[in-house]
C-alpha positions in Angstrom: -45.0 -12.2 36.2 -43.9 -8.6 36.3 -41.4 -6.1 35.1 -39.1 -5.0 38.0 -37.4 -1.7 38.6 -33.7 -1.5 37.7 -31.3 -0.6 40.5 -28.9 2.2 39.6 -25.2 2.8 40.3 -24.7 3.7 43.9 -27.0 0.9 45.1 -24.7 -1.5 47.2 -26.4 -4.6 45.7 -24.6 -3.8 42.4 -21.2 -4.0 44.2 -21.8 -7.2 46.2 -20.9 -10.6 44.9 -24.0 -12.8 44.6 -24.7 -16.0 46.4 -25.2 -19.2 44.5 -28.7 -20.5 44.0 -29.3 -23.8 45.9 -33.1 -24.0 46.0 -34.8 -24.8 42.6 -38.4 -24.1 43.7 -41.4 -22.0 42.7 -39.8 -18.9 44.2 -36.9 -19.3 41.8 -39.2 -19.9 38.9 -41.1 -16.7 39.8 -37.8 -14.8 39.9 -36.7 -16.2 36.5 -40.1 -15.1 35.1 -39.7 -11.6 36.5 -36.2 -11.3 35.0 -37.3 -12.6 31.7 -40.3 -10.1 31.7 -37.9 -7.3 32.7 -35.3 -8.1 29.9 -38.0 -8.3 27.3 -38.0 -4.6 26.4 -36.4 -2.8 23.4 -32.7 -2.2 23.9 -32.2 -4.8 26.6 -29.7 -7.5 25.9 -29.2 -8.8 29.4 -30.3 -8.3 33.0 -28.7 -9.8 36.2 -30.6 -10.5 39.4 -28.7 -7.8 41.4 -30.0 -5.2 38.9 -33.4 -5.9 40.3 -32.2 -6.0 43.9 -31.7 -9.8 44.3 -28.2 -11.0 45.3 -28.4 -14.4 43.6 -26.3 -15.8 40.7 -28.8 -15.6 37.9 -29.1 -13.6 34.7 -31.4 -13.4 31.7 -30.6 -12.5 28.2 -32.5 -11.2 25.2 -30.3 -11.8 22.1 -31.6 -11.9 18.5 -35.2 -12.3 19.8 -34.3 -15.3 22.1 -34.9 -14.9 25.8 -33.3 -17.2 28.2 -31.6 -17.5 31.6 -28.5 -19.0 33.2 -28.2 -19.9 36.9 -24.9 -20.1 38.8 -23.0 -19.3 35.7 -19.3 -19.3 35.3 -17.2 -18.4 32.3 -15.3 -21.5 31.2 -13.7 -20.1 28.0 -12.9 -16.7 26.5 -11.0 -16.0 23.3 -7.7 -14.2 23.5 -9.0 -12.1 20.5 -10.8 -9.0 21.8 -13.0 -6.3 20.4 -13.7 -2.8 21.5 -17.4 -1.8 21.3 -19.5 0.8 23.0 -21.1 -0.8 26.0 -23.8 0.4 28.3 -25.7 -0.8 31.3 -29.3 -0.5 32.5 -27.9 0.4 35.9 -25.9 3.3 34.5 -28.6 4.8 32.4 -27.6 6.8 29.3 -23.9 6.2 29.4 -22.0 4.2 26.7 -18.2 3.8 26.6 -15.9 1.7 24.5 -15.2 -1.5 26.4 -12.8 -4.3 25.6 -14.3 -7.8 25.8 -13.3 -11.2 24.4 -14.9 -11.8 21.0 -16.0 -15.3 22.0 -17.1 -16.7 25.4 -18.6 -19.9 26.8 -20.5 -19.9 30.1 -21.8 -23.0 32.0 -24.5 -23.1 34.6 -27.9 -24.6 35.0 -31.5 -23.8 34.1 -34.4 -23.1 36.5 -34.9 -26.9 37.0 -31.2 -27.5 37.8 -30.4 -29.0 34.4 -27.0 -28.3 33.0 -26.9 -25.5 30.4 -24.1 -24.0 28.3 -24.3 -20.7 26.4 -21.6 -19.7 23.9 -21.1 -17.4 21.0 -19.3 -14.5 19.3 -20.2 -10.8 19.4 -23.2 -9.7 21.4 -23.8 -12.9 23.2 -20.2 -13.1 24.2 -20.3 -9.5 25.5 -23.6 -10.2 27.3 -22.2 -13.3 29.1 -19.1 -11.4 30.2 -21.1 -8.3 31.3 -23.8 -10.2 33.2 -21.3 -12.5 35.0 -19.4 -9.4 36.0 -22.6 -8.1 37.6 -22.9 -11.4 39.6 -19.4 -10.9 40.8 -20.1 -7.3 42.0 -18.4 -5.5 39.1 -19.7 -3.0 36.6 -18.5 -2.4 33.1 -17.0 0.9 34.2 -14.5 -1.2 36.2 -13.1 -2.6 32.8 -12.4 0.9 31.4 -8.9 2.3 31.4 -7.1 5.6 30.8 -8.9 8.6 29.5 -12.1 6.6 28.8 -12.3 5.7 32.5 -11.7 9.3 33.5 -14.4 10.5 31.1 -16.9 7.9 32.5 -16.3 9.0 36.1 -16.5 12.7 35.2 -19.9 12.0 33.5 -21.1 10.2 36.6 -20.2 13.2 38.9 
């Protein structure tokens, strides 16, 4: 389909919780194709619908050469064990900050045909699931930062 422009911090769509998807039609399949085309670029691990201006609960991922999507996702499991890794966001270009995330995560949702789908894993896929579902809830990774790291991030934005 097409690669879509990425919305940047300050755009209200990035801070608005997304609506669930109820219609599994050609329009949805076109949106999934656009997201998959848009995430298929070097350095892109995930992309949520609001990042291209669409307030629906859908994200695509590009992890270890595998591109896929999850519709109406919800995190159903996260490990108590966490890790701190530098995290960035296509909607906050050029900024990376150490962010705490669970090392393991499981998300459930459906595919573009409404069939149940579960994604799980450690490391980058776990981070991606948490990051993208945050987007669908109107949160940015900056919201997860604390202390001096958070202050440094907001100074960098100013």
